[in-house]
C-alpha positions as CSV (number, residue, x, y, z in Angstrom):
1,M,0.1,-0.1,0.1
2,K,1.2,3.7,-0.8
3,V,1.1,5.9,2.2
4,L,1.9,9.4,2.6
5,L,3.1,11.4,5.3
6,D,1.7,14.8,6.1
7,H,3.6,17.7,6.5
8,C,3.6,17.2,10.2
9,V,4.7,14.4,10.8
10,D,8.2,13.4,11.4
11,R,9.8,12.0,8.4
12,R,11.2,9.4,10.2
13,L,8.3,7.7,10.5
14,V,8.7,6.4,6.8
15,R,10.7,3.2,8.2
16,A,7.7,2.4,11.1
17,P,5.0,0.7,8.5
18,A,7.6,-1.7,7.0
19,A,5.4,-3.7,5.0
20,H,4.4,-0.6,2.9
21,E,5.7,1.9,0.5
22,V,5.5,5.3,2.6
23,D,6.6,8.7,0.9
24,T,6.5,12.1,2.6
25,V,5.2,15.4,1.4
26,A,8.7,17.0,1.1
27,R,10.3,14.1,-0.8
28,L,7.5,14.7,-3.2
29,G,8.1,18.2,-3.4
30,R,4.4,19.1,-2.3
31,Q,5.3,21.5,0.5
32,A,3.2,24.3,-0.9
33,L,0.1,22.3,-1.0
34,G,-2.4,23.2,2.1
35,N,-4.4,20.6,3.6
36,G,-7.1,21.4,1.3
37,A,-5.5,20.1,-1.7
38,L,-3.0,17.4,-0.2
39,P,-5.1,14.6,0.2
40,A,-6.8,15.1,-3.2
41,A,-3.3,15.9,-4.6
42,A,-2.2,12.4,-2.8
43,A,-4.7,10.2,-4.2
44,A,-3.9,11.2,-7.8
45,A,-0.3,10.4,-7.4
46,G,-1.5,7.1,-6.1
47,F,-1.1,7.1,-2.6
48,E,-3.9,5.0,-1.0
49,A,-3.3,6.2,2.6
50,F,-2.9,9.7,4.4
51,I,-1.1,10.0,7.9
52,T,-1.6,13.0,9.7
53,V,-1.4,14.5,13.1
54,D,-3.9,17.5,12.5
55,K,-6.6,17.2,14.8
56,N,-8.5,19.3,12.4
57,L,-8.3,17.9,8.7
58,R,-11.7,16.2,9.7
59,H,-13.4,19.2,10.0
60,Q,-11.5,21.0,7.0
61,Q,-12.3,18.2,4.9
62,N,-15.4,16.1,3.4
63,I,-13.2,13.1,4.4
64,A,-16.0,10.5,2.9
65,T,-15.5,12.1,-0.8
66,L,-11.8,11.8,-0.6
67,P,-10.0,8.9,-2.9
68,L,-8.1,7.9,-0.1
69,S,-8.4,6.9,3.9
70,V,-6.9,9.4,6.5
71,I,-5.3,8.0,9.5
72,G,-5.0,10.4,12.1
73,L,-2.7,10.3,14.8
74,H,-4.0,11.6,18.4
75,V,-0.4,11.9,20.1
76,P,0.8,14.0,23.1
77,D,3.5,15.7,21.1
78,T,5.0,15.0,17.1
79,R,8.4,14.0,18.1
80,L,9.3,10.6,16.9
81,P,9.4,8.7,20.1
82,S,6.0,9.3,20.5
83,L,5.0,8.8,17.0
84,L,6.9,5.3,17.3
85,A,5.1,4.4,20.5
86,L,2.0,3.9,18.0
87,A,3.8,1.8,15.1
88,T,1.5,-1.6,15.9
89,S,-1.8,0.3,16.1
90,I,-0.5,2.5,12.7
91,E,-0.2,-1.0,10.9
92,A,-3.3,-2.4,12.3
93,A,-5.0,1.1,11.1
94,L,-3.5,0.3,7.7
95,S,-4.6,-3.0,7.0
96,E,-8.2,-1.7,8.0
97,D,-7.6,0.8,5.0
98,A,-10.0,-1.0,2.8
99,R,-13.2,-0.9,5.1
100,Y,-13.0,3.0,6.1
101,R,-12.2,6.7,4.9
102,L,-10.9,8.1,8.5
103,I,-9.1,6.1,11.0
104,L,-7.9,7.9,14.4
105,V,-5.3,6.2,16.4
106,H,-5.4,7.5,20.0
107,R,-2.1,8.1,22.4
108,D,-3.2,4.5,23.9
109,G,-3.1,2.9,20.7
110,R,-6.8,2.2,20.5
111,L,-8.1,2.7,17.2
112,E,-11.5,4.9,16.3
113,M,-13.0,3.8,12.7
114,L,-15.0,6.7,11.4
115,S,-16.9,7.0,7.8
116,Q,-17.0,3.5,6.5
117,R,-16.9,3.1,2.8
118,G,-20.3,2.8,1.3
119,R,-22.2,4.8,3.6
């Protein structure tokens, strides 16, 4: 699965979901795109999932219309150790990707599935 990390996600997280092809907004040269255009551009580039720590994205976008899934990480901070602590939950969220448009990964590792496809 092709996965894109948002601007605000530490780029070193690309190694955590090992079973997936993970890239960053910076490596793609898309830093100028804001959250309004970024998920759609990611989908157009063939990405199937978008990982972000932006808690407002789901309020800024109509997630149900996006052609990819959004995985929102609810972490106390954006430092790499906080993100890596969720690596197992991120893998689990990516495996649920085909059924849900929005998956929240909470700081305790719990997954919250929202916006099921087909609804």
